[in-house]
C-alpha positions in Angstrom: -48.7 -22.0 -0.2 -46.1 -23.9 -1.9 -49.4 -24.7 -4.6 -50.1 -21.3 -4.9 -46.8 -20.0 -5.4 -46.5 -22.8 -8.4 -49.7 -21.7 -9.8 -48.4 -18.0 -9.9 -45.3 -18.7 -11.5 -46.8 -20.6 -14.1 -49.6 -17.9 -14.6 -47.1 -15.5 -15.3 -45.2 -17.2 -18.0 -48.2 -16.5 -20.1 -46.6 -12.7 -20.0 -44.3 -11.8 -23.0 -41.0 -10.0 -21.7 -42.7 -6.4 -22.8 -45.6 -6.9 -21.0 -43.7 -7.9 -17.7 -41.3 -4.8 -18.2 -44.7 -2.4 -18.9 -46.2 -3.7 -15.8 -43.4 -3.4 -13.4 -42.7 0.0 -14.9 -46.3 1.1 -14.0 -46.3 -0.5 -10.6 -42.7 1.4 -9.7 -44.0 4.9 -11.0 -47.1 4.6 -8.8 -45.4 3.7 -6.0 -42.6 6.3 -6.3 -45.7 8.8 -6.2 -46.4 7.7 -2.8 -43.5 7.1 -1.1 -43.3 7.7 2.5 -41.8 7.2 6.0 -42.4 3.9 7.1 -42.7 2.3 3.8 -41.0 -0.8 2.9 -38.4 -1.3 0.1 -36.4 -4.4 -0.7 -32.9 -5.8 -1.4 -32.6 -7.6 -4.5 -29.2 -8.7 -5.6 -27.6 -6.7 -8.5 -26.8 -9.6 -10.9 -30.2 -11.0 -10.9 -32.0 -7.7 -11.4 -29.8 -6.8 -14.9 -30.4 -10.4 -16.0 -34.2 -9.3 -15.8 -33.4 -6.2 -17.1 -31.6 -7.9 -20.0 -34.7 -10.3 -20.6 -37.3 -7.6 -20.6 -35.6 -5.7 -23.2 -34.3 -7.8 -25.6 -35.1 -7.4 -29.3 -36.1 -11.0 -29.8 -36.8 -12.6 -26.9 -36.5 -16.4 -26.5 -38.3 -16.9 -23.4 -37.5 -20.5 -22.8 -33.7 -19.5 -22.9 -33.8 -16.5 -21.3 -36.2 -16.0 -18.8 -34.5 -15.7 -15.1 -34.5 -18.3 -12.8 -36.0 -17.5 -9.3 -34.5 -14.6 -6.9 -31.1 -15.4 -5.4 -30.2 -13.0 -2.9 -27.8 -15.6 -1.2 -24.9 -13.8 -2.5 -25.8 -10.6 -0.2 -26.1 -12.4 3.4 -23.4 -13.9 4.9 -25.2 -17.2 6.1 -27.8 -18.6 3.7 -29.1 -21.3 6.0 -29.9 -18.6 8.9 -33.7 -17.7 9.2 -34.9 -14.7 7.7 -35.5 -12.6 10.5 -32.1 -12.9 11.6 -29.8 -13.0 8.7 -27.2 -10.6 8.0 -26.3 -9.0 4.8 -22.6 -8.4 4.3 -21.5 -5.0 5.7 -19.6 -3.8 2.4 -22.6 -3.6 0.1 -23.0 -1.2 -2.3 -26.1 0.5 -4.2 -26.0 -0.1 -7.8 -22.8 -2.3 -7.5 -24.2 -5.2 -5.2 -28.1 -4.6 -5.0 -31.2 -2.9 -5.7 -33.9 -1.2 -4.0 -37.4 -2.3 -5.0 -40.4 -0.5 -3.9 -42.9 -3.6 -1.7 -45.4 -3.7 -4.8 -42.6 -4.3 -7.1 -41.0 -6.8 -5.5 -44.4 -8.5 -4.3 -45.0 -8.9 -7.9 -41.5 -10.0 -9.0 -41.6 -12.6 -6.0 -45.0 -13.9 -7.3 -43.5 -14.4 -10.8 -40.2 -15.8 -10.2 -40.3 -16.8 -6.5 -36.8 -17.4 -4.7 -34.9 -15.3 -1.6 -34.2 -14.6 0.9 -36.5 -11.7 1.7 -34.5 -8.6 3.1 -37.1 -5.8 3.9 -35.8 -2.6 5.1 -37.8 0.6 6.0 -38.4 4.3 4.5 -36.6 6.5 7.6 -36.4 10.3 7.9 -32.5 11.7 7.6 -31.0 15.0 7.1 -30.6 18.3 9.6 -34.4 19.1 9.1 -35.5 15.4 9.1 -37.0 16.3 5.5 -34.8 13.5 3.8 -36.2 10.0 2.9 -33.6 7.1 2.4 -33.6 3.2 3.2 -32.0 2.2 6.4 -30.3 -0.8 4.2 -28.3 -1.3 7.6 -30.1 -1.1 10.6 -28.6 -1.2 14.0 -27.3 -4.4 15.1 -26.8 -4.4 18.8 -25.5 -6.4 21.4 -27.8 -6.9 24.5 -25.8 -7.8 27.5 -27.4 -9.1 30.6 -26.2 -7.9 33.9 -25.5 -9.8 36.5 -26.6 -13.0 34.5 -24.0 -12.7 32.2 -26.4 -13.5 29.2 -26.2 -11.8 25.7 -28.1 -11.5 22.5 -28.1 -9.7 19.4 -31.4 -7.4 17.8 -31.9 -5.6 14.9 -33.5 -2.4 15.4 -34.1 0.6 13.5 -32.1 3.8 14.2 -35.5 5.8 14.4 -36.6 3.4 16.8 -37.1 4.6 20.5 -35.2 4.2 23.7 -38.6 2.7 24.7 -38.9 0.2 22.2 -35.2 -0.6 22.7 -36.3 -1.2 26.7 -39.7 -3.2 25.6 -37.7 -5.5 23.2 -35.2 -6.3 25.6 -37.3 -7.4 28.3 -39.0 -9.4 25.8 -36.1 -11.2 24.9 -34.5 -12.0 28.5 -38.2 -12.6 29.8 -37.8 -9.6 32.1 -40.1 -7.3 34.1 -40.0 -3.9 32.9 -40.5 -2.1 35.9 -36.9 -4.1 37.0 -34.7 -3.1 34.3 -32.8 -0.4 33.3 -30.6 -0.2 30.0 -27.2 1.6 29.6 -25.2 2.8 26.6 -22.4 0.6 27.0 -20.4 1.9 24.4 -16.6 0.2 24.4 -17.9 -1.7 27.7 -17.9 1.5 29.5 -21.1 3.0 30.7 -21.6 6.3 29.3 -25.3 7.3 29.7 -28.3 5.7 31.5 -31.0 5.6 28.8 -34.1 6.9 30.6 -35.7 9.4 28.0 -38.1 6.8 26.4 -39.1 9.0 23.5 -35.7 9.5 22.2 -34.5 7.9 19.0 -31.8 6.0 19.4 -30.1 8.2 16.7 -30.4 10.9 18.7 -28.7 9.4 21.6 -25.8 8.6 19.2 -26.1 4.9 19.5 -23.9 3.1 16.9 -24.3 0.1 15.1 -22.6 -3.1 16.3 -22.1 -1.5 20.1 -23.0 -3.0 23.4 -26.0 -2.2 25.6 -26.1 -3.3 28.6 -29.6 -4.5 30.2 -29.1 -4.3 34.4 -31.7 -5.8 36.4 -32.7 -4.2 39.5 -33.0 -6.1 43.0 -35.1 -4.7 46.0 -32.4 -5.6 48.3 -28.8 -6.9 48.2 -29.6 -10.7 48.1 -30.2 -10.6 44.3 -33.9 -10.6 44.0 -34.9 -11.9 40.6 -36.6 -9.4 38.2 -37.8 -11.9 35.7 -41.7 -12.4 35.2 -43.6 -13.5 38.2 -41.7 -11.9 40.7 -42.8 -8.7 42.5 -42.9 -5.6 40.6 -42.7 -3.3 44.1 -39.9 -1.3 44.0 -38.2 1.9 44.8 -36.7 4.0 41.8 -34.4 5.9 43.7 -33.0 3.0 45.7 -32.9 1.1 42.6 -30.5 3.7 40.4 -28.0 3.9 43.5 -27.9 0.0 43.6 -27.1 0.2 39.7 -24.4 2.5 40.3 -22.4 0.2 43.1 -22.5 -2.8 40.8 -19.2 -1.7 38.4 -17.0 -4.2 40.4 -19.2 -7.1 39.5 -19.8 -5.6 36.2 -15.9 -5.7 35.7 -15.9 -9.6 36.9 -18.7 -10.1 34.3 -17.8 -8.3 31.2 -14.2 -7.1 31.8 -12.9 -3.1 32.7 -15.5 -0.7 32.1 -13.3 2.0 30.9 -11.3 2.5 27.7 -7.9 0.8 28.5 -4.8 3.3 27.2 -1.2 2.7 28.7 0.3 -0.9 28.0 -2.8 -2.3 26.3 -3.5 -2.8 22.6 -5.9 -0.3 21.9 -5.8 1.7 19.0 -4.9 -0.6 16.6 -8.1 -1.1 15.4 -8.6 -0.8 11.7 -10.9 0.5 9.3 -13.0 -1.3 6.6 -12.7 -0.1 3.3 -16.3 0.7 1.9 -15.4 0.9 -1.6 -12.3 3.4 -2.8 -12.8 5.0 0.7 -8.7 4.3 1.6 -8.2 8.4 1.6 -10.8 8.6 4.4 -9.5 5.9 6.4 -5.8 6.7 6.2 -6.7 10.4 7.1 -8.9 9.5 10.2 -6.1 7.5 11.5 -3.7 9.9 12.0 -6.3 12.4 13.2 -7.4 9.7 15.6 -4.1 8.9 16.9 -2.8 12.5 17.6 -2.8 12.7 21.2 -4.6 15.5 21.4 -7.5 14.5 19.7 -7.2 11.1 21.5 -7.7 12.7 25.0 -10.4 15.2 24.0 -13.0 13.4 22.0 -13.0 10.5 24.7 -14.1 12.5 27.3 -17.0 14.7 27.5 -16.3 17.2 24.9 -20.3 17.4 24.4 -20.6 20.6 26.3 -18.1 22.2 24.3 -20.1 21.9 20.5 -21.2 25.0 19.3 -24.8 24.3 17.9 -25.6 27.3 16.5 -22.2 28.1 14.6 -23.7 28.7 10.7 -20.3 28.0 9.5 -20.3 24.3 11.1 -22.1 21.3 11.0 -24.4 21.9 14.0 -22.5 19.5 16.0 -23.0 16.5 13.9 -19.6 16.2 12.3 -18.4 16.4 15.5 -20.0 13.6 17.1 -20.1 11.6 14.3 -15.9 11.9 14.5 -16.1 11.5 18.4 -18.4 8.5 18.1 -15.7 6.8 15.6 -12.8 7.7 17.4 -14.2 6.0 20.8 -14.8 2.9 18.6 -11.3 3.0 17.0 -9.9 3.3 21.2 -11.9 0.6 22.2 -10.1 -2.8 23.5 -10.2 -4.9 20.4 -9.2 -5.4 17.1 -12.2 -5.9 15.1 -12.3 -3.7 11.9 -14.9 -1.2 12.3 -17.1 0.1 9.1 -17.1 4.0 9.1 -20.3 4.1 7.6 -22.3 6.5 9.8 -19.3 8.9 9.6 -19.1 8.7 5.9 -23.0 9.4 6.0 -22.4 12.2 7.6 -19.3 13.2 5.9 -21.5 13.2 2.5 -24.3 15.0 3.6 -22.1 18.1 4.6 -19.5 17.7 2.3 -21.1 16.2 -1.2 -17.7 16.1 -3.0 -17.0 13.2 -0.9 -20.0 11.2 -1.4 -20.3 8.3 -3.4 -17.4 6.0 -3.9 -14.5 8.0 -6.1 -11.3 8.0 -5.0 -10.2 11.5 -3.4 -7.3 13.1 -1.9 -6.8 12.5 1.6 -5.2 15.7 2.1 -8.8 17.7 1.0 -10.5 15.6 3.1 -8.1 16.6 5.8 -8.6 20.1 5.2 -12.7 19.7 5.4 -12.5 17.5 8.2 -10.2 20.0 10.4 -11.9 23.3 9.4 -15.4 21.5 10.1 -14.2 20.4 13.5 -13.4 23.7 14.4 -16.7 25.2 13.5 -18.5 22.6 15.4 -16.4 22.8 18.3 -15.6 26.8 18.2 -15.8 28.2 21.7 -16.4 31.8 20.5 -20.8 31.6 19.9 -20.8 35.5 17.9 -17.5 36.3 16.0 -16.9 40.0 16.2 -16.3 41.9 12.8 -12.6 43.0 13.3 -10.9 45.0 10.3 -7.1 44.2 9.7 -4.5 47.0 9.7 -1.6 47.2 8.0 1.9 47.3 9.7 2.6 51.0 8.6 6.4 50.9 9.9 5.2 49.3 13.7 7.5 46.3 15.2 6.8 43.3 13.5 6.2 42.0 17.3 3.2 44.7 17.8 1.5 43.5 14.6 2.0 40.1 14.8 0.2 39.9 18.3 -2.6 42.4 17.1 -3.4 40.3 14.5 -3.2 36.8 16.6 -5.4 38.3 19.4 -8.0 39.4 16.5 -7.7 35.6 15.2 -8.3 34.2 18.7 -11.6 36.5 19.1 -13.2 34.6 16.5 -11.4 31.3 16.9 -11.2 29.1 19.7 -11.3 25.6 19.5 -8.9 22.2 20.1 -8.1 23.1 16.8 -5.5 26.0 16.8 -3.4 27.9 13.7 0.0 28.7 13.6 1.2 32.2 12.0 3.4 33.3 9.1 4.3 36.8 8.5 3.6 37.9 4.4 5.9 40.8 2.8 4.7 41.8 -0.2 6.8 44.6 -2.2 5.2 46.6 -5.1 7.7 46.6 -8.0 6.9 49.8 -9.2 6.5 52.3 -6.1 8.6 49.9 -3.7 5.6 49.8 -1.3 5.7 47.5 1.2 2.7 45.7 3.0 3.2 43.3 6.1 0.5 41.3 7.4 0.6 38.2 9.7 -2.0 35.7 8.8 -2.9 32.4 10.3 -2.1 29.2 8.5 -4.0 25.8 8.9 -1.1 23.8 7.3 2.4 24.0 5.2 2.2 22.8 1.8 5.4 22.4 0.7 6.1 21.9 -3.3 8.5 19.6 -4.3 10.9 22.2 -5.8 13.8 20.4 -7.7 11.5 18.2 -9.2 8.8 20.9 -10.8 11.2 22.0 -13.6 13.2 20.8 -16.1 16.2 22.1 -18.2 16.0 21.6 -22.1 18.6 22.3 -24.9 17.2 23.1 -28.3 19.5 24.3 -31.4 17.4 27.6 -33.5 17.8 28.0 -36.7 17.0 30.9 -39.0 15.2 30.2 -42.6 15.8 33.7 -44.0 19.7 33.7 -43.9 19.7 36.3 -40.9 21.8 34.0 -38.3 23.6 31.6 -37.4 22.2 28.6 -35.5 22.1 29.0 -31.9 21.8 26.7 -29.0 19.5 27.4 -26.2 18.7 26.3 -22.7 15.5 27.0 -21.0 13.8 25.6 -18.0 10.3 24.6 -18.2 7.3 22.8 -16.2 8.5 19.1 -15.8 4.5 18.5 -16.5 4.3 21.3 -19.0 3.5 21.4 -22.7 5.1 22.4 -25.7 3.7 25.5 -25.7 5.6 26.0 -22.3 8.6 25.1 -24.6 8.2 27.3 -27.3 7.0 30.3 -25.1 10.7 29.7 -23.1 12.6 29.4 -26.1 11.1 32.6 -27.9 12.2 34.8 -25.0 15.5 33.5 -25.2 15.9 33.7 -28.9 14.0 37.1 -29.4 11.8 36.1 -31.9 10.1 39.4 -33.2 6.4 39.9 -33.1 6.1 38.5 -36.6 8.0 35.4 -36.3 7.4 32.3 -34.7 9.0 29.1 -33.9 8.2 25.3 -35.2 9.4 22.6 -33.2 10.5 19.3 -34.6 12.1 16.5 -33.4 15.1 15.0 -35.2 16.1 11.4 -35.7 18.9 10.0 -37.9 19.4 13.5 -39.5 16.1 13.7 -40.3 12.5 14.8 -39.0 11.1 12.5 -37.2 7.9 14.7 -36.0 6.5 18.1 -36.0 6.0 19.3 -32.5 2.8 21.8 -33.5 0.2 20.7 -31.2 0.8 23.1 -28.2 -0.8 20.5 -26.0 2.2 18.0 -26.4 3.3 16.7 -23.1 6.6 17.8 -22.4 7.1 14.3 -20.5 6.8 12.5 -23.9 10.1 14.5 -24.9 12.8 12.1 -23.2 16.0 13.8 -22.4 18.3 11.9 -25.0 16.2 13.0 -27.8 17.1 15.6 -30.3 15.2 18.9 -30.8 15.5 21.7 -33.2 13.5 24.8 -33.5 13.4 26.7 -36.9 12.4 30.8 -36.9 9.4 30.9 -39.5 7.7 34.3 -40.6 4.2 34.4 -39.3 1.8 34.0 -42.3 -2.0 34.5 -42.2 -2.2 32.4 -45.5 -1.7 28.1 -45.5 2.0 27.3 -45.9 3.9 24.5 -46.8 7.5 23.5 -45.7 11.0 23.2 -47.7 12.6 20.3 -45.9 16.2 20.3 -46.8 17.9 16.8 -46.1 22.0 16.9 -46.3 23.3 13.8 -47.8 27.0 13.0 -47.9 29.1 10.2 -49.5 29.7 7.2 -47.3 32.1 4.5 -48.4 32.3 1.1 -47.0 32.8 -2.4 -47.6 30.2 -5.3 -48.2 31.1 -8.6 -48.9 34.7 -7.8 -49.4 33.6 -5.2 -52.0 34.1 -1.4 -51.6 30.8 0.5 -51.9 29.6 4.1 -51.9 26.6 6.1 -51.4 24.8 9.0 -50.1 23.4 8.8 -46.5 22.0 11.3 -44.4 24.1 14.2 -42.4 23.7 17.0 -40.2 20.2 18.3 -39.2 17.7 19.2 -41.7 17.0 23.0 -42.4 13.3 24.5 -43.2 11.9 26.8 -44.6 8.2 28.3 -45.4 6.6 28.8 -48.5 3.0 30.3 -48.6 0.9 27.5 -50.6 -0.1 29.9 -53.1 3.2 31.7 -54.1 4.4 30.8 -57.6 8.0 29.4 -56.9 7.9 27.0 -59.7 10.9 27.1 -61.3 14.1 25.1 -60.3 16.1 29.0 -59.9 13.5 29.7 -57.2 14.5 26.4 -55.3 17.9 27.2 -55.4 17.7 30.8 -54.3 15.3 29.8 -51.0 18.3 26.9 -50.3 21.2 29.5 -50.8 19.3 31.8 -48.5 19.1 29.3 -45.4 22.9 28.2 -45.9 24.3 31.8 -46.8 25.0 32.2 -42.7 27.3 29.5 -43.1 29.3 30.2 -46.2 33.0 30.9 -45.7 34.3 34.5 -46.5 36.5 33.4 -49.1 33.9 31.7 -51.1 31.8 34.7 -51.7 34.1 35.8 -54.4 33.3 32.7 -56.2 29.3 32.8 -55.6 26.5 34.5 -57.4 24.3 35.7 -54.6 22.8 39.0 -55.8 19.3 37.1 -55.9 19.4 36.1 -52.4 20.8 38.9 -51.0 18.0 41.3 -51.7 15.6 39.1 -50.2 17.8 38.9 -46.8 18.6 43.0 -46.5 14.6 43.4 -47.0 13.7 41.6 -44.0 17.1 42.4 -41.8 18.8 46.0 -42.5 22.5 46.3 -42.6 23.7 46.2 -39.1 20.1 44.6 -37.1 20.9 41.0 -37.7 19.8 38.2 -35.0 22.9 37.3 -34.4 23.2 38.0 -30.6 23.7 34.3 -29.3 26.2 33.6 -32.0 29.7 33.4 -31.9 30.3 34.5 -34.8 28.7 37.6 -35.0 31.6 39.2 -37.1 31.6 36.6 -39.8 27.3 37.1 -40.1 28.2 40.8 -40.5 31.0 40.7 -42.9 28.9 38.3 -45.1 26.1 40.8 -44.8 27.9 43.5 -46.0 29.1 41.3 -48.8 25.6 40.7 -49.5 24.0 44.3 -49.7 27.0 45.1 -52.0 25.1 43.3 -54.7 28.1 42.9 -56.6 28.0 40.4 -59.5 29.8 37.3 -59.0 30.2 33.9 -60.7 27.2 31.8 -60.0 27.2 28.9 -57.5 24.9 26.0 -58.5 24.0 23.7 -55.2 23.5 20.1 -56.1 20.0 20.0 -55.3 17.4 17.1 -56.0 13.5 17.5 -55.1 11.6 14.6 -54.7 8.2 14.7 -56.4 4.7 12.8 -55.7 6.1 9.8 -57.4 9.1 9.7 -55.1 11.6 10.4 -58.3 13.8 12.8 -57.9 14.2 15.7 -59.9 17.6 17.6 -60.7 17.6 21.3 -59.4 21.4 22.0 -60.9 20.3 22.6 -64.1 17.7 24.1 -66.4 17.1 27.3 -63.7 14.0 28.8 -65.5 12.5 25.1 -66.1 9.0 25.1 -64.3 8.5 22.0 -61.5 5.3 20.9 -60.3 5.3 21.1 -56.4 3.4 18.6 -54.0 -0.1 18.2 -54.0 -2.5 20.0 -51.1 -2.3 16.9 -49.3 1.3 17.0 -48.6 2.7 19.7 -46.3 6.0 19.1 -46.8 8.6 19.8 -49.9 11.7 17.4 -50.0 14.9 18.5 -50.9 18.1 16.5 -50.6 21.5 18.4 -51.1 24.7 16.3 -51.5 27.8 17.5 -50.1 30.8 17.0 -51.8 34.0 17.4 -50.1 34.8 20.6 -52.6 31.3 21.9 -51.4 31.8 20.9 -47.5 35.4 23.2 -48.1 32.8 26.2 -49.4 30.7 26.1 -46.1 31.0 26.0 -41.9 29.0 22.8 -41.8 30.1 21.8 -38.3 26.7 24.0 -37.1 24.6 21.3 -38.7 26.7 18.7 -37.0 26.6 17.2 -33.4 22.7 18.5 -32.2 22.9 18.6 -28.5 20.3 16.1 -26.7 17.7 17.7 -24.6 19.4 16.7 -21.6 23.2 16.2 -21.3 23.7 13.7 -18.3 27.0 15.0 -17.2 28.8 13.3 -13.8 28.1 16.5 -11.8 24.5 16.3 -12.6 24.2 12.6 -12.2 25.6 12.8 -8.4 23.4 15.5 -8.0 20.4 13.6 -9.2 20.8 11.0 -6.7 20.4 12.9 -3.6 17.3 12.7 -2.2 15.3 15.8 -1.6 15.5 17.3 1.8 12.2 18.2 3.7 14.5 21.0 4.7 14.9 22.0 1.0 11.1 21.9 0.1 10.7 24.4 3.5 13.3 27.0 2.0 11.3 27.0 -1.4 8.4 27.4 0.7 9.6 30.5 2.2 12.0 31.9 -0.8 10.7 35.3 -2.2 9.0 35.0 -5.7 7.0 37.2 -7.7 3.1 36.5 -7.6 1.4 35.1 -10.7 -0.2 37.3 -12.9 -3.6 35.5 -12.0 -3.3 36.3 -8.0 -1.9 40.2 -8.4 -1.6 42.1 -5.5 -3.8 45.5 -5.4 -1.0 48.1 -4.7 -2.7 51.0 -2.1 -0.6 53.4 -3.3 -0.3 53.2 -7.1 -4.2 52.3 -6.9 -3.5 49.5 -9.6 -3.0 45.7 -9.6 1.0 44.7 -9.7 2.8 41.5 -9.7 4.3 42.3 -6.6 7.3 39.9 -4.7 5.7 37.8 -2.0 8.2 36.7 0.8 6.7 34.1 3.8 8.2 34.3 6.9 7.2 31.4 9.8 6.2 33.4 12.6 3.8 31.3 15.3 4.3 27.3 15.4 1.5 25.2 16.6 2.1 22.0 18.8 0.9 19.6 16.4 2.4 20.7 12.4 1.1 19.3 9.5 3.0 19.3 6.4 1.7 18.6 3.1 4.0 17.4 0.2 2.6 18.9 -2.8 2.8 15.7 -4.9 -0.2 16.2 -7.3 -0.2 19.1 -10.0 -3.2 20.1 -11.3 -4.3 22.6 -14.3 -7.0 23.0 -16.5 -5.9 20.2 -18.7 -4.1 17.6 -16.8 -3.2 16.1 -13.6 0.2 14.6 -12.5 1.7 13.0 -9.6 5.1 13.6 -8.4 6.8 10.0 -7.3 10.0 12.4 -5.7 11.6 10.7 -2.9 11.7 13.2 0.2 14.0 13.0 3.0 12.2 13.9 5.7 13.2 13.9 9.5 11.4 11.1 11.9 13.6 12.6 14.9 14.6 16.0 15.6 12.7 18.2 13.0 14.4 21.4 13.9 12.5 24.8 12.6 14.4 27.2 15.0 16.3 29.1 12.3 13.2 29.0 10.2 11.4 31.6 12.8 11.5 35.1 12.1 10.2 35.7 15.5 13.4 35.7 17.5 12.1 36.6 20.4 10.6 33.2 20.6 12.9 31.7 23.1 13.7 27.8 23.0 14.3 25.3 20.3 11.6 24.4 17.6 12.0 20.4 17.6 9.5 18.4 16.2 8.8 14.6 16.4 7.1 12.4 13.5 4.4 10.7 14.8 2.2 9.8 11.7 2.1 10.3 8.3 -0.2 9.0 5.2 0.9 7.6 1.7 0.1 7.4 -1.6 0.8 4.6 -3.9 0.4 4.5 -7.7 -1.2 7.1 -9.9 -4.0 9.6 -9.7 -6.8 7.6 -10.8 -6.1 4.3 -9.6 -4.1 4.9 -6.2 -3.9 3.5 -3.0 -3.7 5.1 0.5 -2.3 3.9 3.6 -0.9 5.2 7.1 2.1 5.1 9.3 1.3 5.7 12.8 3.5 5.8 15.8 1.8 4.6 19.2 4.0 6.2 21.4 3.2 4.5 24.7 4.6 1.9 23.1 7.7 3.5 21.1 6.5 1.3 18.1 5.5 2.2 14.1 2.4 0.3 12.9 1.6 0.3 9.0 -2.5 0.8 8.6 -3.6 -0.4 5.4 -7.4 -0.2 5.8 -8.7 -3.1 7.9 -4.8 -4.6 8.2 -2.7 -3.5 10.6 0.8 -4.8 11.0 4.1 -3.4 13.1 6.8 -1.8 11.0 10.4 -1.4 11.3 11.2 3.0 11.8 13.6 2.5 8.6 10.3 1.5 6.6 8.7 4.7 7.7 10.4 6.9 4.7 9.3 6.3 1.3 8.6 8.3 -1.8 4.9 7.5 -1.0 4.9 10.0 2.0 2.2 12.4 1.4 0.8 14.3 4.4 3.3 14.2 8.1 2.1 14.8 11.2 4.7 16.2 13.8 4.5 17.0 17.7 6.7 19.8 19.2 9.2 18.2 21.6 9.3 19.8 25.3 12.3 18.7 26.9 10.4 19.1 30.5 7.4 16.6 29.1 6.9 13.3 31.0 6.7 10.2 28.3 3.2 10.4 27.0 1.1 8.0 24.8 -1.4 8.7 21.6 -4.3 7.6 23.9 -3.1 8.9 27.7 -1.9 12.7 26.9 -0.3 14.5 29.9 0.8 17.8 29.5 -0.4 21.4 31.1 -2.4 23.6 29.8 -5.2 23.4 26.5 -4.2 20.7 24.6 -4.8 22.3 21.1 -3.7 20.8 17.3 -3.2 22.4 14.2 -6.0 22.1 11.4 -5.8 22.0 7.8 -7.1 23.8 5.1 
């Protein structure tokens, strides 16, 4: 055979890379067209496959240098020295990243050319609820066979589509047993769950899981332990044999340990979950649910009779079964991490958004899981249609009970909701609508971090008002358009005006913030911003930028030097590109207009501003100036009255210099009628300097140009407030606070018969035994995603919600205790999820980081990474209970998320 293989490899070398590519492509297309259940595919390592792809697709191949060596699948398996029929592949392999699946015909051809191995065949099986989907079973079941009473064991690999009869046959062959005297048990968690007697049932339908135990019990005809090995008598009595098998539990305990799932005082519940590739979001959520006491008890008992197999809103029981099996694995003795591959497969089938191996939001997964589990376990088989009624003035207690009864009539499972009161008030007719709705979680905003205050000074370009400073509140993760809108409202921008936002550094315009999509997070609190009111013009405009300079005297090398340095805040005006501003006098008039509001009253008799006055009066009639926010409105009015009088006065020439395209300065203080050349169309700014002599400074209130405030000034009080942590109670109060509906979610008023932006007020009415609180760290919009890193101080003990319950007749304190939470570290794209969980029977906290579990102090539970909090109601009369050994009266129910 070795000679044949070598011969084949040599003959294949006569093929060019292009010929190999075409041949393999034709074989693959033919195999794909005829693919069916039962076919065999082969795993091949991704690195070798990519090497071959590169080899056959190169434009100028050098066969001797680039031809791949033999196929080497050793990186896919645990033990390269193992025989091919016993080889195990790694548990965390991903198709497309680690391996590629090839049809048998393609594998055979490649293997004949290149040789190598080991060979890793896998069967095509049917999957999906209708069994119509085809999938390659990359990970067949790996089962541990435990022989009783001989205490021997063996590991086998078998397809989950094989029958119980085939498993029974193979177990007898492995241990050399007489089939008639052997029975097999589902021995999950070393506990007898079911005698496997339906020989035609598949292992998948029997819920047999990978890496679980199967008990192979040898039956004897007497208590003397007659051998059931081949050659012994085959005569037996079935009823007697089964009764004997049920009396051997004590012996089984001695051979394999306890048959039940240990609870109090054991290390149960400390089993990690393997990360299958960005599945930490799923692992953290599952661990919190698995360690919810009500869930732990419910799914470890026989819940199968409660599965709603016909509910079209559920998953036909498949999600509940998959979750139940995973929970049992995690509570079984031992600490070997579990690979949640079967559960993830089920999850991806019913929620395609969680398929693949991208990072997802663990809260969104929790919402889907609990909603899906509720529908799978809903005891209501036929949901009645019930039309909700408005309160119409009836007592709240009566209306709330009516809504709750209607909800329970359609929803009854281990997962139960809370209830809140929702009050809507129409702003037009004052119509009040009160409803009582179920909630599946509380999603609390991190209120203090969602907004920021920004301080900006607004300047006018038409001489109508003095500069005014405004402080506005904007979304912290908003954009420039949010800031411009808030500032426009505050400064009463007219419909024919707009604001141009700029950043000022060193008395110069550093950048124009014209793009409305610029993130406000790029603007720091110690930056300086200015905004300029400009007319809305349909045509393209240029900006006249007026830079102020003041003479500065200093010493250098013992000599006194002087020079003009930038000073104050630049002013800005717009010029239409086709405007015929071609003389020095035109620029003088524009600058006079911009500076006019700051001109001292006593200087009016000495300045010729008649040309300026007509322009200002035209745009702002007397007595209608935009000086609402100015403290010097009287000065502004007097100036306006003087301007509109248009009496001749002596001309005042400003010392202006225009920077031309060659960066040379043109003196504009002389030759008023002399034409000038404006910068070319490639430049959007016309730069003009004004040099402020002491004489000129005396004529203007130039303090308006000085001391441009920072965007946010940290005062002593503000700094102290910023160091105080945000309280969970504060977040709850923000959630319950009355606020208007957003325009996209307006309410249809039944009295006005129109949609109105009503005010909405929420009040907690009824709380569940288990309360899940989601901290809204992630902000989403059409154009951005952002995470808030705010530290929230949440109580671990005595979370008191008594004062937040509107239903005052609901007696007793509403106290809750934290028992689990998920954490999110890093940013949205590449973050990591973990869970902190308290084992109630140990009264100790643990960190669950995928497969790694370690004890932590209670002080370490709180961090800025906390994301979803799980609380249990504290009952004074309750005895001590653990996650795995719940003891409380009545139905065990848990709140679900949405």
